[in-house]
C-alpha positions as CSV (number, residue, x, y, z in Angstrom):
1,M,0.9,2.7,15.3
2,S,4.7,2.4,15.8
3,D,7.1,0.5,13.3
4,E,7.8,-2.0,16.1
5,E,4.1,-2.8,16.6
6,I,3.7,-3.2,12.9
7,R,6.7,-5.5,12.8
8,K,5.3,-7.6,15.6
9,I,1.9,-7.9,13.7
10,A,3.8,-8.8,10.5
11,I,5.7,-11.7,12.5
12,N,2.6,-12.9,13.8
13,L,0.8,-12.9,10.4
14,I,3.6,-15.0,8.9
15,F,3.6,-17.2,12.1
16,N,-0.1,-17.8,11.6
17,Y,0.2,-18.3,7.8
18,L,2.8,-20.9,8.3
19,N,0.7,-22.8,10.9
20,N,3.5,-25.0,12.3
21,A,4.4,-23.7,15.7
22,S,7.0,-26.7,16.3
23,K,8.9,-25.9,13.4
24,Y,8.6,-22.2,12.8
25,T,8.6,-20.2,15.9
26,E,8.4,-16.4,16.1
27,S,12.2,-16.2,16.8
28,Y,13.0,-18.5,13.8
29,I,10.7,-16.3,11.6
30,Q,12.6,-13.2,12.8
31,E,16.1,-14.8,12.0
32,N,15.3,-16.3,8.7
33,F,12.5,-14.5,6.9
34,Q,13.7,-10.8,7.2
35,G,12.8,-9.9,3.6
36,A,9.2,-11.3,4.1
37,I,8.9,-9.3,7.3
38,T,9.9,-6.1,5.6
39,I,7.4,-6.5,2.8
40,V,4.7,-7.5,5.1
41,S,5.3,-4.6,7.3
42,K,5.3,-2.1,4.3
43,N,2.1,-3.6,3.2
44,L,0.5,-3.3,6.9
45,K,1.5,0.3,6.9
46,E,-0.4,0.8,3.7
47,Y,-3.3,-1.2,5.0
48,F,-3.6,0.7,8.1
49,S,-3.3,4.1,6.4
50,T,-6.1,3.7,4.1
51,N,-9.9,4.2,5.0
52,G,-11.5,1.0,3.9
53,S,-14.9,2.8,3.4
54,I,-13.6,5.0,0.8
55,Q,-12.9,3.6,-2.7
56,S,-12.4,6.9,-4.6
57,M,-12.8,10.5,-3.9
58,Q,-13.3,13.4,-6.2
59,Q,-12.9,17.2,-5.5
60,G,-13.3,19.3,-8.6
61,Q,-10.7,18.3,-11.1
62,R,-8.8,16.1,-8.7
63,Q,-9.7,12.4,-8.2
64,V,-8.0,9.8,-6.0
65,T,-8.7,6.0,-6.2
66,Y,-7.4,3.8,-3.5
67,K,-6.3,0.3,-3.7
68,N,-8.5,-2.3,-2.2
69,I,-6.3,-3.7,0.5
70,T,-7.3,-6.6,2.7
71,L,-5.3,-8.5,5.3
72,K,-5.3,-11.5,3.0
73,S,-3.8,-9.5,0.3
74,V,-0.9,-8.2,2.7
75,L,0.5,-11.7,2.6
76,E,0.1,-12.6,-1.1
77,E,3.2,-10.8,-2.2
78,V,5.5,-12.8,0.3
79,K,4.1,-16.4,-0.1
80,P,6.9,-17.1,-2.8
81,L,9.5,-16.1,-0.2
82,L,8.1,-18.3,2.6
83,P,8.0,-22.2,2.9
84,M,4.8,-24.1,2.3
85,A,2.3,-23.4,4.8
86,R,0.9,-26.5,6.6
87,P,-2.7,-27.1,5.7
88,K,-5.2,-26.0,8.3
89,V,-7.5,-28.9,9.4
90,G,-10.7,-28.9,11.4
91,T,-13.9,-30.8,11.9
92,V,-16.3,-30.5,9.1
93,Y,-19.9,-31.2,10.1
94,V,-22.3,-32.4,7.3
């Protein structure tokens, strides 16, 4: 995956997290949240480079343990850099 594709995904993740398309457009996010985009892009590269089905691997004396990275955890680091997200509402059936 190219850096530009990862950057677009990062912007889309932030856009969906903020949940306010009338106030935070994708172009507004690109202009005002460069730091958050950079961090999310770095986290996405890590996310896409790991094999989710392997937690740890051992070969002789060598052992490697991978971080448990989820799409939700990709955004956790940047939430303090972003404005408060608009709550998502929906219909609840009881």
